[in-house]
N, C-alpha and C positions, 0 to 999 in steps of 0.2 A: 504494500500500500504506500502511495506517495503521501508524505506528510510535510507540514511546515512546523517550525518551532517558534513559539511566541514566548519571549522573556521580558520581564519588567521588574524594575525596582522603583519604589515610590518616594524615597527620601534622598535629599541632597547629601545626607550624612552617610549614606551607604556608598559602597565603592563598586568599581567594575567587577571586583571579585564576586559580587552577588550575581551578576549576569553570567560571568564565566562558570560559576558553580551550577547555575541553572542549566546552562548549555551542556556542560559536562554530563550532568545527570540525564538529561534528555537524550544525548547521543549514546550514552551507555544503554539506555532503554531501547533505543532504535537498533543498536547492534544485537541485543539479546532477543529481539522480537521480529527481525527481518523486514523492518520498514526502510523506506528510502526517503531521506530528507531532501526536499527540492527547494527549500528556502528558509530563511530566518527573518524574524521581525523582532526588533528590540526597542523598547521604550525605556529611556533613562530618566529617572527622577519624575515619573509620572504616576499620579494617584490612580488607583483602580476604581475609585468611586465614580469615575466619569468615562464615557466611551469616546471622548473627543481626543484620544491619544493618537498622534500622527501615524505611527507604525501599525497600531491596532486597526485604524481606519484603512490604511493601505492593504493590510491583510484581508479585511472584509471585501474591499473592492477587487483584489486579486482573486478572490474565491470565484468570482464570475467567470474567470478564464478556465475553470475546471481542471487546473493542473495538479491539484492536490485533493485528497479525500478526507484528510483529518488535520487537526491542529493539536500539537503536543505541547503541554505546559508542565512546568515543574510541580506546581500546585494550582488548584482551581482558582485560588484568590489572585494569582498572577493574571488570569484572564479577566476576571471581574470580581469585585468585592461583594456585590449585591447579588443574591440568588435570582432576583427578577432580571437583572441585566444579563446574567449568564444564560438564562433560558429564553430571553427575548431577542438576543443577538442571533440573527439568522443570515445565512448566505444563500444566494440563489443557486 
């Protein structure tokens, strides 16, 4: 299955290691489960309480191209903090 990885950290006090750690864990999961990563989307110092994150919006727009079947995240709260936002974000 073709997947993309979405990584995010929310605070200016966090470092790139936060992103690197998320990506490392996601790639390890990919290796162990036979997926193919076809893209990465990374939002730095962006709160999960809003969907107006640049890379998040680019990922949603890119989903219209149908080049990937899934989005892999380190934890669900990296995708969205709010359960409603997680379930209401849909790609075509």
